[in-house]
C-alpha positions, 0 to 999 in steps of 0.5 A: 499500500505505501509502495502505491501511494508513493508512485502516486506522489512522484506522478502527480509531482511530474504533472505539475511540474511539466504544467508549469514548463509548457508556457516557458517553452512556448515563450521560448518559442514564439521567440525563435526556434533557439533559446540562445540567441546568436551574436547577431541577435544582441542588441548594438553597443555604441561606443562612446563618443571621447569627452570634450574638455573645453579650455585645453588648449589655453590651459594654464599653471597659476605660478603659486604651486611652483613657487618653491622651484621658481625660487631655485630656478625660474627658466628651468620652472617655466619650462617644465610647466611648459614641457607639462603641456600647458599653454599660459603661466598665471603670475602671482604677483605686479613687483616681478612681472618685468622679469617672470614675464619676460621668462615666460614668453622665452619659455613658450608660455603665454601670459594674460594675468597676474595677480597683485598685493591688495594693499596696493589698493587698501593700504594696510601695508602693516597687515603683513609687516611691509612698509608701503611702496616708495617706487609703485603703486596701483596706478603703475601696476596698471601701466606695467599691466597694459605694457605686457598686454594683460587681460586681467589683473587678480585681488587675490587675497585678504589678511583677518585683520582686513576682514573682520566685520561687515563693514570691512566688507562694504568697504572693499566692496566700495574700493573694488568698484572704482578700480574696475573702472580704473582697470577698464579704461586701460583696457584691462580687467579686474577679478575678486579671487576666493578663498574659503573666508568668504562662505563664513558668516561675518556679523550675520552676514555671508561676504561673498553674498554681499560680493554678489550684491555690491559689487558692479558686474558691468566692472568687477568680475570673479575669479571663482576657486572650486577647491575654496568654494567647495570647502567653504560649503558652497557646491562649486557648479551651482555658484557657476551657474549663478556668477554666469557672466560675471565670471572670467577665470576658474581655478581647476583645484581638487580636495581629499575626500570628507575634508569637509567645511573649513572656513579659516585656510589656516586650519586646512591640512595640507594633504587636503589639496590634490591633483586634478581627479584625485578628489571629490571636486566635479572638476570636469562639470566645473569646466563645463558650466563655466564654458556655459557661463562665459569663463575665458580662462581656467588656471591648474592651482595645488596649493600644498604638494611634496613634488610640485613638478610631478602633480601639475603633470598628474593633473593635466594628463587627467585632464586629457585623459 
């Protein structure tokens, strides 16, 4: 009796499995004579078009990146920048610009612009422990820039003593607007370069928002440093989009993942500065947004590196790769 029951159970189980497999077999046959697809049945895979990265033909380097190498051998350093594949350099100051400009041209590098010491406009030389220069003033800097054929000058930094209050920032704005008019008369654009301190609150106001609001869009342009913007808590791509038409320059710089938000630039660790592509800043998206926002030039910069020449090579290989 037990054997008959067991046989019956086997028969019923086989019948159920057969009934379940029949629709699957019919579906398979409806799609072709075989359950295996041939190569011709597979959808064609399109090869991805290579990315067209803007600014590669004019890509520059901010010379602050290789400041130590420049102090040892200017010409050898400039030649190394050229050999790495950079088209131009951005100078760090106008006081030594005659020599740097001449040597850069000899090395085959273009020079479109330069930083200048902010105290030529603010006059607070004591804040950096220097006497007021007797042989240079802002008008003479403009004359030098004009003779060199520079297209822009960059207002690049402020000491903590210069930016303690919201009123300090209002004074800075009131100084920059007429200075930009002087620059325009000389055929030069005045640009404001940010760090991260502009994104921290001062007297319950955010200085960068004050700059956007107070600076004349037809006068002062921005040179946005995407590293400092992001470590200051802003999305650089969104900020580039906001500055559409008011942004002529970008500093390309990458940031170590997880560095957090730091408004005091002195507290940023050295290893937070990374080669392009080695951090978390979306550099390529920034460049594309910059193209749409009217950015004219992009410059690679890396404030800290154990081997700056290796770093600038790695960064440009990332862009070109």
